N, C-alpha and C positions, 0 to 999 in steps of 0.2 A: 465570602470569596467564591467566585465563579469556578465551576469545574473546567478542567482543561479539555481541549479537543483531542481525542485519541486518534492517532494516525498509524496506518500500515503503509510501508514503502515496499513496492514490488519492482525490483530492477535487477537485472543480471550483472550490471556494472557495479561491482562492490565499492569502488572508489567513489563513484557518484552517489551511491546509496548512503555511504558514510558521511559524505559532505552535506547532503541534504538533511540527514538525521541530525548532524551537528548544528546546521542552520536552524532547524525547527526546535531543537533543544533550547536555543537562545530566545525563542519566542515565549513570552510569559503565559500565553493562553493555549499552547499546544504541547503535546508530548508524544513521542514516537514509542509505541508499545509493541511494535512488531516490524520485522523486515523479512522479505521473501526474495529468493534469488531467481525464481521463475514463476510462471502462471500456476502450475500445479501446487507449489508451496503456498502461494497466495490464497488459492481456493481452500486448502487445508486450514490455514490460519483463520480464515473467515468462519469456518465451521467451529473452531475452538473459541474464538473471542469476537465480540461485537466491537467494531471500530466505528468512529464517527466519520472518518474520511479515509479513502485509499488513494495513494498516488502511485500510478502504475505505468511502467514502460510499455510501449506497443510491441516492440520486437524483443522477445525473450525465448530462450530454448524451452523445450518440452511442451509448453502451452503458451501461445502468444497472448498479449494483452487483450485483444478483442475476444478471443475464446474464453479467457479467464473471466472477463466481464460478463459474458453470457452465463457462465456457470454461477458466478457470484450473484447475479440478478435473480436467479432461481431461488436463492436462499435469503437474500437481504436487499434492502433498499438503500444501503450505504452509498453516499455519493462517491464517485470515482473520477479522479482527474487523470487523464491520459497524457503521457509525455512522449514526444518524438524529437529525434535529433535531426 
């Protein structure tokens, strides 16, 4: 059995974040192991746990997605998918 892809979702829209987490939960090869409500929280979670993939909103309070990506890139080479509405 193949290991599942671990995913961090970083988005300040909690409704969208939950919808995306539910969708990914139904994928047999993916598991959401973390959610962050802003860029600062995403950076902290990356320090705590290694993820295979990060799905990040561009516009978030505290630290936007671009700034969070710059900080995460200093610590990890985890792929990041940026979302924009």
